[in-house]
Residue, then its C-alpha position, 0 to 999 in steps of 0.5 A: x505867082x510867076x516865082x512859083x509857076x515855072x517850077x510847078x510847070x517843070x514838075x508837071x512835065x515830070x508827072x506827065x511823062x510818068x503818067x503817059x508811061x503808066x497808061x502805056x503811051x510810052x514803053x518802059x525803055x522809050x526814055x533812052x531815045x529821049x536820053x540820047x537826044x538830050x545829052x548829045x544834041x539838045x543840052x549841048x545846043x542849049x549850052x551854045x545858045x547860052x554863050x551866044x546870047x549872054x556875055x561871059x566875063x572871065x573873072x567869073x571863072x572863080x564861080x566855075x572853080x567854086x562849083x567844081x569844089x561843090x560838086x567834088x566834095x560830096x561824092x568823096x565824103x560819101x565814099x569815105x563814110x560808106x566803106x561798110x556798105x555794098x558797091x551798089x548802094x555806094x554807087x547810087x549815093x555817089x552818083x545821085x548825092x552830088x552835082x546840080x541840075x543847072x541848065x534844065x531846071x535852074x535856068x527857068x527858075x532864075x529867070x523868074x526869081x532873079x531875071x535874065x542877068x542871073x543866067x550868066x553866073x549860073x552858066x559859069x557855075x555850070x562849067x565847073x559843075x559839068x566837069x563832075x556831073x557830065x563825066x567826073x563823078x561817074x569816072x570817080x565812082x567807077x575808079x574808087x569802087x572798082x567798077x568795070x566801065x561799059x557794063x552794068x553791075x550784076x545783082x551779085x556785084x551790087x552786093x559786094x563790099x569794096x575792101x572785103x577781099x584782100x587787095x591784089x598786088x601787082x609785082x610785075x611792072x608791065x602789069x602795073x603799066x597796063x593797069x595804069x594805061x587802062x585807068x587813064x584811057x577810062x578817064x579820058x573816054x569818060x570826059x571826052x565822050x561827054x558831048x556836053x562837057x566837050x561843048x563847054x570846053x569849046x565855049x570856054x576856050x572861045x571865051x578866053x580867046x575873046x571870040x564872040x559867036x556870030x548871030x546865026x549861031x544863037x539863031x540856030x541853037x535857039x530851038x535846042x535851048x527852048x526844048x531843053x527843059x521840056x525834053x529833060x523833065x519829060x525824060x525824067x518822068x518817062x524813066x522814073x518809078x516810085x520806090x519799090x520797097x523800104x530799101x528804096x525809100x531809105x536810099x532816097x532819104x539818104x540822098x536828101x540827107x546828103x544833098x540838103x546839108x551840103x547844099x545849104x553849106x555851099x549856099x552860105x559860103x557863096x553868099x558870104x565869101x564870094x567877092x562879087x555883087x549881090x546878084x552873082x552871089x545869090x545866083x551861085x547860092x541858089x545853084x547850090x540848092x539845085x536838084x540832082x543833075x539829069x546826068x545822074x539818071x544816065x550814069x545810074x542806068x549805065x552803072x546799076x542798069x536801072x535809072x528808075x529810082x534815080x528819076x524819082x530822086x531827081x523829081x523829089x529833089x526838084x520839089x525840095x529845091x523849089x522850096x529851098x530856092x524860094x526861101x533863100x531868095x526871100x531871105x537874101x533879098x531881105x538882107 
């Protein structure tokens, strides 16, 4: 019963946020207040708590590399196979079709399915995953689709198809240098502007240096960790809406069509190929079946100006992930 209880509670919190918005207790844009708190305060605090309370072995950095690859391959595959689609559609698929919700969704699941020891490999997985979901996927999407950072696409820009217009060649070396510097600045800002990514960098540096965080750090960060799952899931409920038309349904279906096969492939690779014990391999495999990252809602909002469908996608993938994780856990436990 406890195996099912945690994900049911998380899905119920999403539903609660959505219902409160529908009856007018939350205003349509109120989610941005919680979004700011979640990504700049609560989630970084939860990351610190994880490192302060669990010993992280540097040998598990291979798990971080594995997670980075698992988060990098899908958006590249989506980009290469969607060349004839509009910019808005491609951006939605690339931002929501990859990355994993580890800290907000998977941690509570793992505590029920595998016990507290599974949080260590899950946290190491989230380091590599965070490189992409906290900044990399957004930077890659903007760069590959020629999207200007800092402002959402207009209705006309969303319908543009990349590659339909002839490429502009820059013969002036100064112009090329300026363009390269602008691109490099965007990449640096994209990564260093993410508080969660910066927090992981600091924690990773301390881990490699053999520094143990004092007890007061764990005590101070505990409230943030305790609030993480609730606040992130409530935020998703506040921002999400049901698909408005057939096109929205098709986009969500395409996300599932990308995420589930890739998730299963990487889960099998983790279980059969990683050189670790059964607990670590199972934890990594279950991470590969996790739902869409909460960051996807924020970046979809920034790029497309509307995170409602991204919120629904997260809720739906959370339901699918619950089923897949429980089935995978039962299968791996039987081996």
